[in-house]
C-alpha positions as CSV (number, residue, x, y, z in Angstrom):
1,X,35.4,-51.1,232.7
2,X,38.1,-50.4,235.6
3,X,41.4,-48.9,234.6
4,X,44.7,-50.8,234.2
5,X,47.9,-49.7,233.8
6,X,47.5,-49.6,229.7
7,X,44.4,-47.6,229.7
8,X,45.4,-45.3,232.5
9,X,48.8,-44.7,230.0
10,X,46.4,-43.9,227.0
11,X,44.3,-41.4,229.6
12,X,47.0,-39.1,229.9
13,X,45.9,-38.7,226.0
14,X,42.5,-39.4,226.0
15,X,40.1,-38.1,228.9
16,X,37.4,-41.2,228.2
17,X,35.9,-43.7,229.8
18,X,34.9,-47.1,227.8
19,X,31.8,-48.5,228.2
20,X,28.8,-50.0,226.0
21,X,25.5,-49.1,224.5
22,X,22.2,-50.5,223.1
23,X,18.5,-49.2,222.1
24,X,15.0,-49.7,222.6
25,X,12.3,-50.2,220.0
26,X,8.7,-48.8,220.5
27,X,7.4,-49.9,223.9
28,X,4.7,-52.8,223.9
29,X,3.4,-52.9,227.7
30,X,1.2,-55.7,227.4
31,X,4.2,-58.2,226.5
32,X,6.2,-57.1,229.4
33,X,6.6,-58.6,233.2
34,X,7.3,-55.8,235.5
35,X,10.5,-56.4,237.0
36,X,10.3,-53.7,239.6
37,X,9.2,-56.0,242.3
38,X,8.8,-59.6,243.4
39,X,6.7,-62.1,241.1
40,X,7.2,-65.3,239.4
41,X,10.1,-65.6,236.7
42,X,8.5,-64.7,233.4
43,X,10.6,-67.1,231.6
44,X,8.5,-69.5,232.9
45,X,5.6,-68.4,230.8
46,X,6.6,-69.0,226.6
47,X,6.0,-65.5,225.1
48,X,5.6,-65.3,221.2
49,X,8.8,-66.7,220.6
50,X,9.6,-69.0,223.2
51,X,9.7,-72.9,222.3
52,X,6.8,-74.3,222.2
53,X,7.1,-78.8,223.5
54,X,6.1,-81.0,221.1
55,X,2.9,-83.4,221.7
56,X,3.9,-86.3,223.7
57,X,5.6,-89.3,222.0
58,X,4.0,-93.0,222.3
59,X,6.7,-95.5,222.7
60,X,6.0,-98.9,221.0
61,X,4.6,-100.2,224.7
62,X,1.6,-98.1,224.0
63,X,2.5,-95.8,227.6
64,X,3.2,-91.7,226.1
65,X,5.9,-90.3,227.4
66,X,5.7,-86.4,227.7
67,X,8.4,-84.4,226.6
68,X,11.0,-82.7,228.5
69,X,10.4,-78.8,229.9
70,X,12.4,-76.3,227.3
71,X,14.9,-75.0,229.4
72,X,14.9,-71.8,230.7
73,X,18.7,-70.7,230.4
74,X,18.9,-68.3,227.7
75,X,22.8,-69.2,227.3
76,X,22.0,-73.4,227.3
77,X,24.0,-74.8,224.3
78,X,24.9,-71.2,222.9
79,X,28.8,-71.2,221.8
80,X,30.2,-68.2,220.2
81,X,31.4,-67.5,216.9
82,X,33.4,-64.7,215.2
83,X,31.5,-62.1,213.2
84,X,34.5,-60.0,212.9
85,X,37.8,-62.2,213.9
86,X,41.1,-60.5,215.4
87,X,42.4,-60.9,212.0
88,X,40.2,-58.6,210.6
89,X,40.3,-56.6,213.2
90,X,44.0,-56.2,213.1
91,X,43.5,-55.3,209.2
92,X,41.4,-52.4,210.2
93,X,43.2,-51.0,213.0
94,X,40.7,-52.0,215.6
95,X,41.3,-51.6,218.6
96,X,39.0,-51.0,222.2
97,X,35.6,-52.3,220.6
98,X,32.6,-50.3,222.2
99,X,28.9,-48.9,221.6
100,X,27.2,-51.9,219.7
101,X,23.8,-50.9,218.1
102,X,22.5,-52.5,215.9
103,X,20.3,-50.0,213.4
104,X,18.7,-50.2,210.0
105,X,20.1,-53.7,208.7
106,X,23.7,-52.7,209.5
107,X,26.0,-53.0,213.3
108,X,27.6,-50.0,214.6
109,X,30.8,-49.5,216.9
110,X,33.2,-47.3,218.2
111,X,36.9,-47.3,218.8
112,X,37.2,-44.7,221.0
113,X,40.9,-44.7,221.5
114,X,41.3,-44.7,217.4
115,X,43.9,-41.5,216.2
116,X,45.1,-41.1,219.4
117,X,41.8,-40.4,220.9
118,X,39.8,-38.7,218.4
119,X,37.9,-42.2,217.7
120,X,36.1,-43.7,215.2
121,X,32.8,-45.3,214.4
122,X,32.5,-48.2,212.2
123,X,29.7,-49.9,210.0
124,X,29.3,-53.5,209.6
125,X,29.0,-55.2,206.9
126,X,32.2,-52.7,205.5
127,X,31.7,-52.3,201.8
128,X,35.3,-52.8,200.0
129,X,37.7,-51.2,202.3
130,X,36.2,-48.4,203.0
131,X,37.8,-46.7,206.5
132,X,35.5,-46.0,209.1
133,X,31.9,-44.7,209.0
134,X,33.0,-41.6,211.2
135,X,36.6,-40.1,211.8
136,X,37.3,-37.9,214.2
137,X,34.4,-38.7,216.1
138,X,35.0,-36.4,219.8
139,X,36.0,-40.1,221.1
140,X,32.9,-41.0,220.6
141,X,32.1,-44.4,223.3
142,X,28.4,-44.7,223.3
143,X,25.9,-45.4,220.6
144,X,21.7,-46.1,220.1
145,X,19.8,-45.7,217.7
146,X,17.1,-42.9,217.5
147,X,14.2,-43.9,214.7
148,X,12.1,-40.6,216.0
149,X,14.3,-38.2,215.1
150,X,15.4,-39.1,211.4
151,X,16.8,-42.8,212.1
152,X,20.0,-40.7,213.4
153,X,22.7,-42.6,215.7
154,X,23.0,-40.6,219.5
155,X,26.5,-40.6,220.2
156,X,27.8,-40.0,224.0
157,X,31.7,-38.1,223.5
158,X,34.2,-37.7,225.8
159,X,36.3,-35.0,224.3
160,X,34.9,-32.8,225.2
161,X,31.5,-34.4,226.9
162,X,28.4,-34.4,225.1
163,X,25.8,-36.2,223.9
164,X,24.7,-35.6,219.9
165,X,22.9,-36.7,217.1
166,X,24.7,-38.2,213.8
167,X,22.4,-38.9,211.1
168,X,22.8,-42.1,208.9
169,X,22.2,-40.7,205.9
170,X,25.1,-37.6,206.6
171,X,27.4,-38.3,209.7
172,X,28.9,-35.7,209.5
173,X,25.8,-33.3,209.9
174,X,26.2,-33.6,213.6
175,X,23.7,-31.9,216.1
176,X,24.7,-31.2,219.5
177,X,22.1,-32.4,222.1
178,X,23.6,-31.9,225.6
179,X,27.2,-30.7,227.4
180,X,26.4,-30.0,230.8
181,X,24.2,-30.1,233.9
182,X,24.0,-27.6,236.8
183,X,26.1,-25.2,234.6
184,X,29.0,-27.7,235.0
185,X,30.4,-29.8,232.3
186,X,29.7,-33.6,232.1
187,X,32.4,-36.1,233.3
188,X,32.3,-38.5,230.6
189,X,29.4,-39.8,229.1
190,X,29.3,-43.5,227.5
191,X,26.3,-45.9,227.3
192,X,23.2,-44.5,225.8
193,X,19.3,-45.7,225.6
194,X,16.6,-44.5,223.3
195,X,13.2,-45.1,225.0
196,X,10.2,-44.2,222.8
197,X,7.8,-41.1,224.2
198,X,10.5,-40.5,226.8
199,X,13.7,-39.7,225.2
200,X,17.5,-40.4,225.8
201,X,19.0,-42.0,228.7
202,X,22.7,-41.9,229.2
203,X,25.1,-42.8,232.0
204,X,27.9,-40.7,233.0
205,X,30.8,-41.8,235.0
206,X,34.3,-40.9,236.3
207,X,37.4,-42.0,234.3
208,X,39.9,-40.8,235.8
209,X,38.9,-37.1,237.2
210,X,35.6,-35.5,238.3
211,X,33.9,-32.2,237.3
212,X,30.6,-33.2,238.5
213,X,30.4,-33.8,242.6
214,X,28.0,-36.9,241.8
215,X,28.3,-39.8,238.9
216,X,24.8,-40.0,237.6
217,X,22.3,-41.4,235.0
218,X,20.6,-38.6,233.5
219,X,17.3,-38.0,230.8
220,X,18.0,-35.7,227.8
221,X,14.1,-35.1,226.1
222,X,11.9,-32.4,224.2
223,X,12.6,-29.6,221.8
224,X,14.7,-27.9,222.7
225,X,16.6,-30.5,224.6
226,X,16.4,-30.5,228.5
227,X,18.6,-32.4,230.8
228,X,17.5,-34.2,234.0
229,X,19.1,-36.6,236.6
230,X,17.5,-39.9,236.7
231,X,19.8,-41.3,239.4
232,X,23.1,-40.3,241.0
233,X,25.8,-42.3,242.5
234,X,28.5,-41.3,244.7
235,X,32.4,-41.3,242.6
236,X,34.1,-44.8,242.0
237,X,30.7,-46.5,241.6
238,X,30.9,-45.8,237.9
239,X,27.7,-46.3,236.7
240,X,28.2,-48.1,233.0
241,X,25.9,-50.1,230.5
242,X,22.0,-49.2,230.4
243,X,19.1,-51.4,229.1
244,X,15.8,-51.0,229.4
245,X,12.8,-53.5,229.5
246,X,10.8,-54.2,226.4
247,X,8.0,-51.8,228.0
248,X,10.3,-49.1,228.9
249,X,9.5,-49.3,232.4
250,X,12.6,-50.7,233.7
251,X,16.1,-49.1,233.2
252,X,19.0,-51.3,234.4
253,X,22.6,-49.9,234.9
254,X,25.7,-51.7,235.5
255,X,28.0,-50.2,238.1
256,X,31.6,-51.1,237.3
257,X,32.8,-50.2,240.8
258,X,31.0,-52.6,242.7
259,X,30.7,-55.6,240.4
260,X,26.6,-55.2,240.6
261,X,23.6,-54.4,238.5
262,X,21.0,-52.1,239.8
263,X,17.2,-51.0,238.5
264,X,15.4,-47.9,238.2
265,X,11.6,-48.0,237.7
266,X,10.7,-45.3,235.1
267,X,7.5,-43.1,235.0
268,X,5.4,-42.4,232.2
269,X,7.1,-39.0,231.4
270,X,10.6,-40.8,231.5
271,X,11.5,-39.9,235.2
272,X,12.6,-41.9,237.6
273,X,9.7,-43.9,240.1
274,X,11.9,-43.9,243.3
275,X,15.7,-44.5,243.8
276,X,18.0,-47.4,242.2
277,X,17.2,-50.5,243.8
278,X,19.8,-53.7,244.0
279,X,19.2,-55.8,241.3
280,X,22.0,-58.5,240.9
281,X,25.5,-59.2,242.2
282,X,28.0,-60.1,238.9
283,X,31.3,-61.1,238.1
284,X,34.0,-59.0,237.5
285,X,33.5,-55.1,235.9
286,X,30.1,-55.3,234.5
287,X,29.9,-53.8,231.2
288,X,27.5,-53.2,228.5
289,X,24.2,-54.3,229.0
290,X,21.4,-55.8,226.6
291,X,17.7,-57.3,227.4
292,X,15.3,-59.7,225.6
293,X,11.7,-60.1,225.0
294,X,11.3,-62.5,228.1
295,X,12.7,-59.9,230.6
296,X,16.1,-61.6,230.9
297,X,19.5,-59.6,231.0
298,X,22.3,-60.0,229.4
299,X,25.5,-58.2,230.6
300,X,29.3,-58.3,229.8
301,X,31.9,-59.0,232.6
302,X,35.6,-60.2,232.7
303,X,34.0,-63.4,232.8
304,X,32.2,-63.7,229.6
305,X,28.4,-62.9,228.6
306,X,26.4,-63.6,232.0
307,X,22.6,-63.5,232.0
308,X,19.9,-63.1,234.5
309,X,16.1,-63.7,234.8
310,X,13.9,-60.8,235.5
311,X,14.0,-62.5,239.4
312,X,17.6,-62.4,239.2
313,X,18.4,-66.3,238.1
314,X,22.1,-66.5,237.1
315,X,22.9,-68.2,233.8
316,X,26.6,-68.6,232.2
317,X,28.8,-67.4,232.1
318,X,29.7,-68.0,228.3
319,X,33.5,-67.1,227.8
320,X,35.0,-66.1,224.7
321,X,37.8,-67.9,222.9
322,X,41.1,-66.6,223.0
323,X,41.8,-64.9,226.0
324,X,39.1,-62.2,224.6
325,X,36.6,-60.5,226.7
326,X,33.3,-58.7,226.1
327,X,32.6,-55.3,226.5
328,X,29.9,-54.5,224.6
329,X,26.2,-56.3,223.9
330,X,23.7,-55.2,221.2
331,X,21.0,-58.0,219.7
332,X,20.4,-57.4,216.1
333,X,20.4,-59.8,213.0
334,X,17.1,-60.7,211.0
335,X,15.2,-61.9,213.4
336,X,16.5,-60.1,216.1
337,X,17.7,-63.4,217.8
338,X,21.6,-62.6,217.5
339,X,23.5,-60.9,220.7
340,X,26.4,-59.2,219.1
341,X,29.7,-59.4,221.5
342,X,32.2,-56.4,221.2
343,X,35.5,-57.9,222.6
344,X,38.9,-56.9,222.9
345,X,42.0,-59.1,224.1
346,X,42.2,-58.9,228.1
347,X,39.8,-56.3,228.3
348,X,42.7,-54.0,226.8
349,X,43.3,-51.7,224.2
350,X,44.7,-54.0,221.9
351,X,43.1,-55.9,218.6
352,X,39.7,-55.8,218.8
353,X,36.8,-58.4,217.7
354,X,33.4,-58.8,217.5
355,X,31.6,-62.1,218.4
356,X,27.7,-63.6,217.8
357,X,25.7,-65.9,220.1
358,X,22.9,-67.4,218.3
359,X,20.1,-67.4,220.8
360,X,16.1,-68.7,221.3
361,X,14.8,-65.5,221.8
362,X,14.8,-62.2,220.5
363,X,16.1,-59.3,222.2
364,X,15.5,-55.8,222.2
365,X,17.9,-53.8,219.8
């Protein structure tokens, strides 16, 4: 998100950006509608989770009246509910909420400013009054889940800038993956996406200083890990939230500095198949992203949670109560149909909370 006066004051102590994170499960190419070019809106074709209208009803006069077609709007009738209330957030000392990810039956999130910028990672639900899941986390901003490597959390850190793994079973057992590109340190890694068979994608904007001459989206893959550039942007565009389609062939990137989302076609080896392409213009300060199995793209903006079909049709926004604004999104829950929404009062570093939206179709966690 764009920084305001409060955030800039904090950055005197904390050289980090605040963004969001999500993760992708094993790709299923046959289930995805390719969003890289023009074509029919995939939401017009019911998937395995889509609602199917009942048979026509017959009124008393005997004339059949067909049921109305189901709405294509994934946010139709959706109302936010509290998952972690502002009161509970205050009791935890939770500040700026970011990095939501559903992993191994639990919801994880980050608080990058905790302990004067050293940061916390929290696990929900909490057990009793246990403290943060990981403390002193090098200002961790983004989280994503890597089931192919022992079920570890991938973390993006800003102080110093780096990408690492933290196994769920032993979170103190940090494994460094990457900290520089072209012999220069990263700017401030924030969001990340794990794509099966391809690697870890992460965004690296500048807030507020610049180390790299460009802001980029990177791919970390292989053993030992090799870092390559997937897309680069002029400083100030601020590549932020990341999300991929179900088959892992299209990567979406929110550009906070330009209030838009771009998409990048991905080759089988994980590299970019061409330059980023404009997708949609969003509300102010687009941040965390998420996608569902029908190809809809969800984004946290200053207006609330917005959604877009794969062809760019806009739905929403759904505003959060009490002046809270979303920062980070993640699908989860037993059926994968709950969209969790990390939020902070007025998008500043006040008390954090987590809301949830009960949706019709499952997401890509």
